[in-house]
Every structure is written in structure tokens, then in C-alpha cells.
N, C-alpha and C positions, 0 to 999 in steps of 0.2 A: 184460499181452503180452496182445492179443488172442486170439481165440479158435480162428481159423483157425492159425494158428501150429503147427505137428504136433510133435513131441515133436525134441530133438535132442541127441546127445551130444558134454560137452565135455569135454576134458581139464584136470583140474585143474595149476595153473603156481603153486610157491612160491616163494621165493626160494633153494631147494636142489632146483627143478629140477621136471619133471612128478612128482605123486605118486599118481594116480588119475584116473578118469571119474566124471563125474556124467551120469547123465540126466536133461534138463530138458523137461518138458512142460506143457501153460498152466496145470493146475490147479496145479504144483509151484513156481511163481517168485508170487512176493510182490509187490505191483503197489507201484510206490515212492511219494509223497506226492502228489507233482507228478502229474493224470492225464494231461499229453500226454506222460509219459515211461515208457517200458516197459522190462521186462529187456532186455538190451543195447546200450541208450544214454546209462543210468545211473551214476554213479558209485554207491558204496556204497549198492547193492541188497541186500536180504537173498534169499538162496534158502534155500527148503525143502530139502533132501537127500532125497531118495524111492527112490532107486537108486545105490549110491555104492561105489564097491568099490577096494579097497586104498586109504581113507585114514584116518590115525589122528587122529583129532578132538583126540585131546591135544598133538596136536603141532603139527598146523597149522589156523586158522580163519579166517586172512585167505588171499586169494591170485589171481590174474588165472588168465581164462575164456580159451582156444583153440582154435577149429576147424580142419578142413583147411586155410581158404581165409584163416583173418583171426584174429588174436589181440587180444581186446577189451581196450586199456590201463586199464580201470578197474577197482578192487579192492573183492573181494564177498568177504561175510562166508558161511561155513555156517551155515546154520540145522538141526539133527538135528530130525526130524520128533516129533511134539508137542510142541515147546516153544512155552508161551504168547507173546504178545505183549508181556507186561512181563518175560518172559525173555530176548526176543529185544533189549532196550535194553543199551547195550553200557555197564555200567560206566564213571564217571570217579569214583571215588573212588582215589586212590594210596597213602594209606597217613594213619597215626594223625598230625597234627602237633605237639600239645602236649594235657595238662592243665592245668588251670583250678583254683585253690585261691582260694578266699576267706578271707581273715584279719583277723581283729583289730590284729593288730599286726606290720607286714610290717614292718621293721627285723629286730627280734625273729625271724622266718621266715629273712630274708637273710642271716642270723648264720650260719643254720641249714645252708639249704639252698646258698650260697657260699663262705662261711667253711668249715665243718665237713667238706660232701659234697664239693667243689671243684667245684662248678658255674659255667658263667662268662655273665656280663648280658649279652645280647642288646639290651637296650634297657628305658629307663625311660620310662613316658610317664603318662597320666593325663588326665580331662576336670572339668570346674566341672558344678554343678547349672544345668540348663538348656540344656544341652547339648543336643538334639533327636534327632539324629541317634544320642549313643548311648542314651535313653531307650529309641526306635524298636529298639533291637538289644537291648536287654536285658530290656523289656519293663518297666522301672520307671518311676515319676516324680520329674525332681528329682535324680534321682541323679547324686552325683559319688565319684571312684573312683581311686586312683594305681594303678598297677601295671608290673611287671616282667616280663618275661620272662627263663627262665635256660635252661642249654643244657649238656648233658650228651651223648657218645657221639653215641647216633642218638636223642635223647628231648628235648623240652623240656617246660618248666612254668614257668606261668602265674601269678601270686603278684597278688590283686585285694584292696584294702582300701578299703573303703567308707564313705564321710564321710555319704554321703547314700543312698538312706531308712537308716534305723536300723538294720542288720543283729541279727539273735538269733545270739545265740553259739552254737555248734557243741556239740556235748556234748563235752569230749578222752578221755573214758570211754566212746565210741560202741562196741557189740560189732561185728565184722566182716562176724555173721549177720545185721546191721541192714540193709534194704536201701537201694541207693548205692552207689557208689562205694568200694570194701573198701577197697582199698589201692595203694599205688606200687611197681610192682617195681625196683631197681637191678641191675644185672648188678656182681659185683667179682670183683676176684683175689684167693685168701687170705682168705678170709670169716673165719678166726677171730682173724685181724690186725686186720683191719678190723671184728669185731667189739670187739673190746678197746679197740681206739682209741676206737672215739664211745662205748662204753660208761664209758671214762674220761671224756668229754667230756662227759659227764652227758643224753647219749640212755638213754630208758628201752625195754625191749627184755620181751617175753613171756618167753624162752627163751634161753638159749644157741642157737646152729647144729646144727639137725639135719640126719642122714642123709634122705634121701626114698629114696635106692635112684633108679637109673636113672641113676647118677652124678650127681644133684644135690642140693646141701645147700642149707638158707635157718633164716631168720630172722625173725620180726615187730618191727618195734618204733613207735616213735612219735617226729611230728616235733612243735615246742613246742606245736602248738593241738590235738594227738594223733591227727592223720591217721597212717593206719596206714603206714609203712616199710618193704618187704619188701627183707634183702638177698639176694641168691641168689647164688651159683656152679655153675657147670656146667663138670664137670670132664672130660667127654669133648669135646674141640673139635670133633669128627663128631658128638655128637649135632644131634637137627633141632630143637631149642630152644634151641642155645648160639648167644650173640647173634653175629650177621657183620656187624661195622662197615668203611664202604666202605675201602676202599683207598686 
């Protein structure tokens, strides 16, 4: 914004209508990266809020701006005072897609996750040694592997069996306090019945189901490779940690 531009009072317009006012002065506008464009002519400009009235940041962070004589059709983001440039970047992460496990016996793991736990197979794939793209992604040399992606509820698990390089075997009794991924948690109904079913099928558990309080019951068990699987039942569907599946 050129220095000669005076302060302007804008109304904030969201999808629910006007919700406040914003006083913009030259020093409060953050210039767009393109030098020939400034506030008022560019979409997606960040604005440092210096004088805000009746605006709820938790409800509205994007809005249009309007004055008495015009409405700017671009969309703008409101940035609270004191926000760093790193914090001004809008996160692009939408959620966790999958957890990946390397195994020395993929067929045995499939029997456990697909046949016993009820995961469905999304796809099976793999690559031979000499696949440059796979080596670049994994950071390995002359890698080759078989891959299966499994799905249940709102979660995916990806299983890898590497043929090369020769993997170091994991410790099937690795304590959960050791650094690294400690466990995968599965949400279940009727924890006691599921515990008995899996125990009868040969799954090992640390203990019978335990009451944690706050309407949560849980137990830890192990898959065939020794990875810890938590079975958790949230008894109160209104609990903030209750699993909410897409309708």
C-alpha cells in the first residue's frame, strides 16, 4: 500500500453477513509478493488487524471487504497482531492418511489385519530392484518390496515386506517406552467380547481390558511382528475423543 494512502474503515463481510469493522492504515497492510500489486487489488492478501471491533477470530478468518462506495470481490485473511510470517502461512495438512509398517512376513500380517481384525485391502503393489523413483523416495539403494494398503473405518495401514536391502529384524518385545511409534489404536465396540475373540485366536495381550475413567476402556495387544495394537472403547458417544465416522 503506498504511503500516501490514508486510513480506511472497512466492513467485514462473511458468508453470514457483516460481522464487524476493520481500520486499515498503510503500516497495517502486508504487501503482496508481487511488487506491482497492493491491498485493494489482489486476492488472498494478508491483513494485519490493528483496530478490530466485534470480530470473533474463532468463527471467521476469511472474509470480503466492503466500503461505502464499493465492495472488493477478493477474499482476504485476517491476521492477529504479533503473528509471525511463518504463522501466517495457511496449513495445507488435512489429516493422517495412513500408518506404515515394515514386516518380514507380509502374508502372516495380512492374516492378522485382514482376516482377524477385518481390514479390507485397498490395493497390492510393489517394485523391483533398480526402480530409481522408489530409491529416491525411500532413501535406499537397489530397494525392492511388496506393498499392501489396508483400510478400516477412518484409517489406513500400509504394510511393506522389503526383499532388498536386507532389513534388520525388529524386536517383537520392544517396550512401548522406547523411542519410535508406540502403538496403533483401534476403536472397538464391546471391548470385552473383542478381547476374548482375539485372545482365543492367538493374539497376545498385556492385560485384560482396563477402565481408564472418563468412559474409556482399553487394552494393549501385539500383532504377529510384536507391534502394539491398542483396542479402545469409548462408552460415551458425546465424549470429545469418541470416533466420529463419516455418515
